C-alpha positions in Angstrom: 6.1 -4.0 -39.4 4.1 -4.5 -36.2 5.9 -5.3 -33.1 5.4 -9.1 -31.7 3.0 -9.9 -28.9 4.9 -10.7 -25.6 2.2 -13.2 -24.6 0.1 -14.7 -26.7 -2.8 -15.0 -23.9 -3.0 -11.5 -23.5 -2.8 -10.6 -27.1 -6.2 -8.4 -26.7 -4.2 -6.0 -24.4 -2.1 -3.3 -26.0 1.4 -4.0 -26.3 2.8 -1.6 -23.6 0.4 -3.0 -21.2 1.9 -6.5 -22.1 5.2 -4.8 -21.6 4.4 -3.6 -18.3 2.9 -7.0 -17.2 6.3 -8.4 -18.0 8.4 -5.9 -16.1 6.2 -5.9 -12.8 7.0 -9.7 -12.9 10.8 -8.1 -12.1 9.4 -6.4 -8.9 7.1 -9.7 -7.8 10.2 -12.1 -8.2 12.6 -10.0 -6.5 14.7 -9.3 -9.6 14.4 -5.6 -9.2 14.8 -4.5 -5.8 13.5 -1.4 -4.0 15.9 1.4 -4.7 17.4 -0.2 -7.5 18.4 1.3 -10.7 16.5 -0.3 -13.6 18.4 -0.8 -17.0 17.9 1.9 -19.7 14.8 1.9 -22.1 17.2 1.0 -24.9 18.4 -2.2 -22.8 14.7 -3.2 -22.0 13.6 -2.5 -25.4 16.2 -5.0 -26.6 15.2 -7.3 -23.8 11.7 -7.3 -24.8 12.1 -6.8 -28.6 9.8 -4.2 -28.7 10.6 -0.3 -29.5 11.9 2.0 -27.2 8.8 4.0 -27.1 6.7 1.0 -26.2 8.8 0.4 -23.4 8.7 4.2 -22.3 4.9 4.0 -22.4 4.8 0.6 -20.0 7.4 2.5 -17.7 5.3 5.6 -17.8 2.3 3.6 -16.6 4.6 2.0 -13.8 5.6 5.6 -12.9 2.2 6.6 -12.4 1.1 3.6 -10.1 4.2 4.6 -7.9 6.1 1.5 -8.5 8.8 3.5 -10.2 10.5 6.8 -9.7 12.4 8.7 -12.7 15.0 11.1 -11.4 16.1 13.6 -14.1 19.7 13.0 -15.2 20.2 9.7 -13.1 17.5 7.2 -14.6 14.3 5.2 -13.6 14.5 3.5 -10.1 12.3 1.1 -8.2 10.1 2.9 -5.9 11.2 3.0 -2.1 7.4 2.8 0.0 9.4 5.4 2.6 9.2 8.3 -0.3 6.9 11.0 0.7 4.8 10.7 -2.6 4.2 7.2 -2.0 3.5 7.6 1.7 0.9 10.1 0.9 -0.9 7.9 -1.6 -2.1 5.7 0.9 -2.7 8.5 3.8 -5.5 10.6 2.5 -6.5 12.7 5.5 -5.7 16.5 5.2 -6.0 19.1 7.6 -8.5 21.7 7.0 -5.8 24.3 7.3 -1.8 24.2 7.2 0.5 22.0 6.1 -0.1 18.2 5.0 1.7 15.9 7.5 2.4 12.1 7.9 1.1 11.0 11.3 3.5 9.3 14.0 2.4 5.8 15.4 2.2 4.5 18.7 1.8 0.3 18.7 -0.8 -0.5 21.4 -1.2 -4.0 21.4 -0.4 -7.3 18.7 -1.6 -11.0 18.8 -1.9 -14.1 16.8 -5.1 -15.3 16.6 -8.0 -17.2 14.4 -9.3 -15.3 11.5 -12.7 -13.6 12.3 -15.4 -13.6 9.6 -14.4 -10.0 8.3 -10.6 -11.1 7.9 -11.6 -14.7 6.3 -13.5 -12.5 3.8 -11.2 -9.7 2.8 -7.9 -11.8 3.1 -9.3 -14.8 1.1 -8.4 -17.0 4.1 -9.9 -20.5 5.3 -11.7 -20.9 8.4 -9.1 -22.5 10.4 -6.2 -19.7 9.3 -4.6 -17.5 11.7 -3.8 -14.1 11.4 -1.3 -11.3 12.9 -3.6 -8.6 14.2 -2.1 -5.4 15.6 -3.4 -1.9 16.8 -2.1 1.5 17.0 -2.9 5.0 17.6 -1.6 7.5 15.0 -0.9 11.4 15.9 -0.2 14.3 14.0 1.8 16.9 15.5 1.0 15.1 18.8 -2.6 15.3 18.6 -4.2 11.8 18.2 -6.4 11.6 15.1 -7.1 8.0 14.6 -7.2 4.5 15.8 -6.1 1.3 13.4 -6.5 -2.5 13.6 -4.2 -4.1 11.2 -4.7 -7.9 10.4 -2.0 -9.7 8.3 -2.3 -13.4 7.0 0.1 -15.3 9.2 1.2 -17.7 6.6 2.9 -14.6 4.5 4.7 -12.9 7.4 6.4 -15.1 9.2 8.4 -13.9 12.0 6.4 -10.7 12.3 5.6 -11.6 15.9 9.4 -11.5 17.1 9.8 -7.9 15.9 10.5 -5.8 19.0 9.6 -2.6 17.2 6.9 -2.3 14.5 7.9 1.0 12.3 5.6 3.5 11.3 5.8 2.9 7.8 4.5 -0.9 7.8 4.5 -1.0 4.0 8.0 -0.3 3.8 8.6 -3.2 6.3 6.4 -5.6 4.2 8.7 -4.8 1.3 12.0 -5.0 2.9 11.2 -7.7 5.2 8.9 -10.2 3.2 9.2 -9.0 -0.5 5.7 -7.8 -0.5 5.0 -4.6 -2.1 1.4 -3.1 -2.3 0.5 -2.2 -5.5 -3.0 -0.7 -4.7 -5.7 -0.7 -2.1 -9.3 -0.4 -2.0 -11.2 1.5 0.8 -14.6 1.6 1.9 -15.8 4.9 4.0 -18.5 5.2 6.4 -19.5 8.2 9.1 -19.9 6.8 12.4 -19.7 7.9 16.1 -17.6 7.5 18.7 -17.7 4.8 21.3 -16.2 4.3 24.7 -12.9 2.8 23.1 -12.5 5.8 20.8 -13.1 8.2 23.8 -10.2 6.4 25.7 -7.8 6.2 22.7 -8.3 9.6 21.3 -9.3 12.0 24.2 -12.6 12.7 22.3 -16.3 13.0 23.7 -18.8 10.1 23.5 -20.7 10.3 20.3 -18.4 12.6 18.6 -18.2 12.2 14.3 -15.8 10.0 12.8 -14.8 8.6 9.8 -14.3 4.9 9.7 -12.2 3.6 6.8 -12.0 -0.2 5.9 -9.1 -0.9 3.5 -7.9 -4.1 2.0 -4.0 -3.8 0.4 -3.0 -5.9 -2.3 0.2 -6.8 -3.7 1.5 -6.8 -7.3 -0.3 -9.9 -7.9 -3.6 -8.8 -6.8 -3.5 -11.1 -3.8 -4.9 -9.2 -0.6 -2.1 -9.0 2.1 -3.6 -6.6 4.7 -6.6 -5.4 6.3 -7.0 -2.2 7.8 -9.8 -0.5 10.1 -9.1 3.0 11.0 -11.6 5.4 13.0 -10.5 9.0 12.7 -11.6 12.3 14.1 -12.6 14.8 11.2 -13.0 17.8 13.2 -9.8 19.7 11.9 -9.2 17.4 9.1 -10.9 15.8 6.0 -10.7 13.1 3.7 -9.2 14.0 0.2 -9.1 12.2 -3.1 -7.9 13.5 -6.6 -10.3 12.4 -9.5 -8.7 11.7 -13.0 
């Protein structure tokens, strides 16, 4: 007997994808918290009314998207953004030689201000909406590598201005403080030349080749939550992405 569809409106989707969407809902509404052990496949199959194999396939898809982490002999846990494999999912700069490292960050400024045209478009804001905009320099092994300007919709990050310190891993901060989990990001890359601001921040020569990365990060519901513009020196580093 065929398994029942969980959501009639999405009957055109494979059943495991319908189950996945239902389980992702537990992350969105906070039922499942970062680091939490989730129910077993058998229990989830009972709760959703589908086979254990269908549940396993849904969990496989969520694990592939770094929403869950499986630990042999311990079970399946909600991913914590601080875990190294998740950090490097969103940091794609690699040294030409040597070991991969995650950068340290120094915040150089922050302010509340009206959204500009780029922020309005990227974050789906209204013309009179406000954003929280902060900038930072990121270093690897003490070497300045890139600058970032990060813009957040003020309406979703209440209290951000009052933070004494902004941690290096802001995606973990978003998750723990505001319950906002970054599920995916879209990036555009462009070759540029360094300007006077880059020279001051990164101690490079004027006109040095750089990579500009414009990223929009989305939450689990597909809503944009962050616009990030990075300008990176590429003399000893490259941008790497694995195509599957």
